[in-house]
C-alpha positions as CSV (number, residue, x, y, z in Angstrom):
1,X,14.0,63.3,0.2
2,X,15.8,65.2,3.0
3,X,18.2,68.1,2.5
4,X,21.4,68.2,4.5
5,X,24.4,70.4,4.8
6,X,27.5,68.2,4.9
7,X,30.9,69.6,5.9
8,X,34.3,68.7,7.2
9,X,37.1,70.5,9.0
10,X,40.0,68.1,8.3
11,X,41.0,68.9,4.7
12,X,40.7,72.7,4.1
13,X,43.7,73.4,1.9
14,X,43.5,74.8,-1.6
15,X,41.7,72.7,-4.3
16,X,39.4,71.0,-1.7
17,X,35.8,71.0,-0.9
18,X,34.8,72.0,2.6
19,X,31.0,71.6,2.5
20,X,28.0,70.9,0.3
21,X,24.2,70.9,0.3
22,X,22.8,67.5,-0.6
23,X,19.6,65.6,-1.0
24,X,19.6,62.2,0.5
25,X,17.1,59.8,2.2
26,X,19.0,59.6,5.5
27,X,21.8,61.3,7.5
28,X,24.0,58.3,7.0
29,X,23.5,58.3,3.2
30,X,24.2,62.1,3.1
31,X,27.5,61.4,4.9
32,X,28.7,59.2,2.1
33,X,28.1,61.7,-0.7
34,X,31.2,63.4,-2.1
35,X,31.0,67.0,-3.3
36,X,33.6,66.2,-6.0
37,X,31.0,64.1,-7.9
38,X,33.5,61.8,-9.4
39,X,35.6,61.5,-6.2
40,X,38.8,62.7,-7.8
41,X,38.8,65.9,-5.7
42,X,40.0,66.0,-2.1
43,X,37.3,65.6,0.5
44,X,37.9,63.5,3.6
45,X,37.1,60.2,5.3
46,X,33.4,59.4,5.9
47,X,33.8,59.5,9.6
48,X,35.0,63.1,9.4
49,X,31.9,64.3,7.6
50,X,29.5,66.3,9.8
51,X,25.8,66.3,8.8
52,X,23.2,69.0,9.6
53,X,19.6,68.5,8.7
54,X,18.0,71.4,6.8
55,X,14.6,70.2,5.6
56,X,12.7,68.2,3.0
57,X,12.1,68.4,-0.7
58,X,10.1,66.7,-3.4
59,X,12.3,68.1,-6.2
60,X,14.9,65.3,-6.1
61,X,14.0,61.6,-6.5
62,X,17.6,60.3,-6.2
63,X,20.5,61.3,-3.9
64,X,22.0,64.4,-5.3
65,X,24.7,67.0,-4.6
66,X,22.9,70.3,-4.9
67,X,25.5,72.9,-4.1
68,X,29.2,72.8,-3.1
69,X,31.8,75.1,-1.5
70,X,35.2,74.7,-3.1
71,X,38.5,76.3,-2.0
72,X,40.2,77.3,-5.2
73,X,43.9,78.1,-5.2
């Protein structure tokens, strides 16, 4: 599984996520992951998500959100 940093610069108000570290098989799959887990938190449209490759891991067997950055109010 690959590790990626996903981030967006469109929706950076309070109570929003601006980035996350995720485990995913591909860049395209990483782009679809939502740091809010249950998708009730503000994020952005998939086409606005930037993806940066970090490395590889054998710790995760399924796509996973590892760490998030949340802008609390």
